[in-house]
Residue, then its C-alpha position, 0 to 999 in steps of 0.5 A: m500500500k502506498n503512502r497517501i498525501n495528507k492534503k489537510g495536514l499540508t494545508v494547515y501547515f502552509i496556512g500556519v507557516i504563512i501566519l507565523c511568518l507574517i507575525d515575525q515579519l511584522t515584528k521586525i518591521a516594527a523593530v526597524n521603525t521604532l528601534k533602528g538608529k535609536n537607543p535601546f528601549v529598556i523594559i527592565d534596566g540591566v535585564f531585558e531590552f529591545y535593541y536593534l541589530e542587523n546580524s549577518g551570521a548566527a548567534w553572537g554573529m558566528m559564521s558572519g557572512g554565511r548567508i548562502i550556507f544558512m539559506i541552503i540549510t533552510v531550504v533543506i529543513v523546509l523541504a524535509a518538513i514538507y515531506v514529513m507533513a505530507l506523509m504524516p497521518n491526520k490523527a489527533e495524536m500527531i497534532k503536537l508534532q505537526t505544530t512543532i514542525t510548523f513553528l520550526s519551518a516558520g522560524a527558518i523561513g522568517n529568517f530566510i526572508d531577511r537573508l534573501f532580501l536584506g542580506y542580514v537578519r533583523d534582531f531586536i530582543y536582548f536579555k542584557l543580564i546574561d548577555f544572551p545573543v540579540f534575537n527575534v520572533a523567528d529565532i524563538y520559533v526555531t529554538v522552542s520548536e527544536v526543544c519540543l521536537i527533541i522532547l517529542i522524539l525522546f519522550v512522547y512518540k514511540e518509534d512505530e508512530f514514525a512508521f509513516l516515514k518508512r518506504k513501502k515496498 
């Protein structure tokens, strides 16, 4: 028996990715309009602030100038996500995994859009207390979804629940 394409799951995935990317892009536009070229907007002095930064690399500016590599990685991740979503059974127990994959894709695409059109990623959220890298909404999507994905794979789903990914003979 051949794997069937989950059209409903793909539709929900694409709508979710579009909505989440819009939220990411709107927050970045707001950050540019209110923070670029200005002093940080302090929420809690010495702890948390909005601080505009144009980042051509990853966290802490690592791999600065690695735009093409990041773009290739994003394409691979999103294609893999679409493949998994297309084959995933449309069952209630898969909603956690579907949601996680949707957020991961949206975060990857949100920063991909910046790299493609601007050559850098617009970051603006800064935890000054621990000197955490300045980040954005797409980064939150990616980071939280990666943690959730690890938890789901290790503690929630059993190996046989991923049988839909195995090739049928």
